[in-house]
C-alpha positions in Angstrom: 30.6 70.7 2.6 27.5 73.3 2.4 25.8 75.0 5.6 22.7 77.1 5.6 23.7 80.9 6.1 22.0 80.5 9.5 24.8 78.6 10.9 27.4 80.4 9.5 26.2 83.4 10.9 26.2 82.0 14.4 28.7 84.0 16.8 30.9 82.2 19.2 28.9 83.5 22.0 26.2 81.9 20.0 28.1 78.6 20.9 29.4 78.8 24.0 26.0 80.3 25.2 24.1 77.3 23.1 20.8 77.4 21.0 18.0 74.8 23.1 18.1 71.4 21.7 14.8 71.3 23.4 16.6 68.7 26.3 19.9 69.0 28.4 22.7 67.0 28.2 25.2 65.8 30.4 28.5 64.2 30.3 30.0 60.6 31.5 33.3 60.0 31.8 35.2 56.7 31.2 39.2 56.4 32.2 41.6 54.9 29.6 44.0 53.3 31.1 47.8 53.5 30.5 49.0 49.9 31.1 52.8 50.6 31.3 52.6 52.6 33.8 49.3 51.5 35.5 47.5 55.0 35.6 45.3 56.9 33.9 45.7 58.8 30.5 42.6 60.6 30.2 39.0 60.6 30.4 36.4 60.1 27.6 33.2 62.3 27.7 30.1 60.4 26.3 27.1 62.1 26.6 23.9 61.4 28.1 20.4 62.7 28.2 19.1 64.9 31.4 18.2 61.4 33.4 21.4 60.1 32.7 20.0 58.3 29.7 22.2 56.5 26.8 24.1 57.7 24.0 21.3 56.3 22.2 18.6 58.1 23.4 20.4 61.4 22.9 21.2 60.6 18.8 17.5 59.7 18.1 16.9 63.2 18.5 19.9 65.1 16.7 19.2 65.9 13.2 20.7 68.1 10.2 18.2 70.8 12.1 20.6 70.9 14.8 23.8 69.2 14.8 25.9 72.0 14.6 24.6 73.3 18.1 24.5 69.9 19.1 28.0 69.2 18.3 29.4 72.2 19.9 27.1 71.8 22.9 28.6 68.8 23.7 32.5 69.9 23.3 31.5 72.9 26.1 29.4 70.7 28.0 32.0 68.1 28.1 34.9 71.0 29.2 32.8 72.7 31.4 32.0 69.8 33.7 35.8 67.7 33.5 36.9 71.5 35.0 34.2 71.4 37.9 36.0 67.8 38.4 38.8 69.0 38.4 40.6 66.7 35.8 43.8 66.7 34.9 44.2 64.1 33.0 43.7 64.1 28.9 40.4 64.6 28.0 38.8 63.1 25.0 35.7 64.8 23.3 34.2 63.3 20.7 32.7 65.4 17.4 31.0 65.1 14.5 33.0 66.3 11.7 29.8 66.5 9.3 28.6 69.2 11.7 32.1 71.2 11.5 31.8 73.5 8.2 34.7 75.7 8.7 38.0 73.8 11.7 38.7 77.6 12.4 35.9 78.9 12.4 34.2 75.9 15.0 37.1 75.6 17.3 36.1 79.2 18.7 33.6 77.9 21.3 35.7 75.1 22.2 38.8 77.9 22.9 36.8 80.3 24.8 34.9 77.6 26.8 38.1 76.1 27.9 39.7 79.8 28.6 36.1 80.4 30.5 36.8 77.6 32.8 40.1 76.9 33.1 40.3 73.7 31.4 44.5 73.5 29.6 43.9 73.4 26.2 47.0 70.7 25.9 45.0 68.1 27.4 41.9 67.8 24.6 42.2 65.1 22.2 39.1 65.3 19.4 37.8 62.1 18.5 35.5 61.5 15.5 32.7 60.2 16.9 31.4 56.4 16.5 28.8 55.9 14.0 28.6 59.2 11.7 28.9 58.4 7.7 31.5 60.6 6.7 31.5 60.8 2.8 34.2 63.4 2.7 37.1 62.6 3.4 39.4 65.2 2.7 36.7 67.4 4.9 38.0 65.4 7.7 41.5 66.0 6.7 41.0 69.4 6.8 39.5 69.6 10.6 42.8 67.3 11.4 45.6 68.9 10.1 43.3 72.0 11.8 43.6 71.2 14.6 47.1 69.2 15.1 48.3 73.0 13.9 47.0 74.4 16.9 48.7 71.5 19.0 45.3 70.0 19.5 45.6 66.0 19.4 43.0 63.9 17.3 41.8 60.0 17.4 40.4 58.0 14.7 37.3 56.2 16.6 36.0 52.9 15.6 39.0 50.9 13.3 37.7 48.2 12.1 34.7 49.1 11.1 32.9 51.1 9.1 34.9 54.2 7.4 37.6 53.4 9.3 40.1 51.8 7.2 43.7 51.4 6.6 43.4 53.9 3.9 42.2 56.3 6.1 44.5 55.5 8.8 47.4 56.0 6.4 45.8 59.6 4.6 44.4 61.1 8.3 47.6 60.1 10.4 45.6 61.0 14.2 47.7 61.3 16.8 45.9 58.0 18.2 44.0 55.1 16.6 41.3 53.3 18.8 40.8 50.0 17.5 36.7 49.3 17.6 35.4 46.7 20.8 34.0 44.1 18.0 37.5 43.5 16.7 38.6 43.3 20.4 36.4 41.3 21.7 37.5 37.6 21.6 40.2 38.2 20.0 42.7 36.1 21.3 40.8 33.3 19.3 40.3 34.7 16.0 43.3 34.8 13.6 41.4 37.2 11.7 40.9 40.2 13.9 44.6 39.4 15.4 45.9 40.4 11.7 44.1 42.9 11.3 45.1 44.4 14.8 49.0 43.6 13.5 48.2 45.4 10.4 47.4 48.3 12.2 50.3 48.5 14.6 52.6 47.9 12.0 50.9 51.0 10.6 51.4 52.8 13.6 54.2 52.6 14.1 55.3 53.6 11.2 54.0 57.2 11.0 53.7 57.5 14.6 50.5 56.9 15.7 49.3 55.6 19.3 47.2 52.8 19.3 44.6 52.4 21.7 42.4 49.3 22.5 39.0 50.0 23.5 36.1 47.9 24.2 38.0 45.4 26.5 36.3 43.1 28.7 38.1 40.3 29.6 41.6 40.0 31.3 42.0 37.8 27.9 41.5 40.2 25.6 44.0 42.1 27.7 46.8 39.9 27.8 46.9 38.9 24.1 46.7 43.1 23.2 49.2 44.0 25.6 51.5 41.2 24.9 51.3 42.9 21.0 52.5 45.9 22.4 49.2 47.9 22.8 49.7 50.3 26.2 46.6 52.4 26.2 43.1 50.4 26.9 39.7 51.8 27.6 36.4 49.5 28.4 34.2 47.7 30.8 37.0 45.9 32.5 38.9 48.6 34.4 35.5 50.7 34.9 31.9 51.5 33.4 31.4 55.4 32.4 30.3 57.4 35.1 27.8 60.1 35.0 29.5 63.2 36.2 32.5 61.7 38.2 35.5 60.7 37.1 37.0 57.3 38.4 40.0 57.1 40.1 43.1 55.0 40.0 42.3 53.1 43.4 39.0 52.6 41.9 40.2 50.8 38.0 40.1 47.2 38.1 43.4 45.7 37.6 45.4 48.7 38.7 45.8 48.1 42.3 46.9 45.2 43.8 
């Protein structure tokens, strides 16, 4: 994967301070639920615009010339905001594989940010961001292996759509597999979707990957997936993302009677 020399020559301090994207970014947080213990396992950091605009608004302003700086800025902003909010759970950070030219070099600003803001590196989970085409599987594999060596967990998002297939699951061996919300929607009514999910669960059990179902919007979806052996969930059924706020256990639907 080729990157301009101007990017490769950037120092860690450049990444940490950030290069102006022409607009500010903020972070919203959505809880990830451990249904077995009825607790919050972690929070996913979701990029937002300066006035809380959605991720679509932000990504319309990202291109090949600024995606590296955007990827680095999102990592730093997620860690800084989570630390300020006293997040003590796991923190899922989305990343752009096509913006990582060298895993060892590009992770340095993340480590520096965690040290600067006092966030536990062992609580970071790096999640392949949704919606990005990944033509180079070997490159993503190198990133995953590099992060795993440093003790970071990795996650594949949107399984069941786009690039995320059973072949990728087997080869990349992420710590966490997130089932796509379109696969989840009304799954209790669709045998074809159920087959795909059961196949993924079986493979994950073989290789030690944790399954997480995202996009839960109904009790019936939750009931079916929980009965299938899935422990971790995320979705509007439990709580919507909150801008620069961490939803507490008492605010999550279904956790407190």
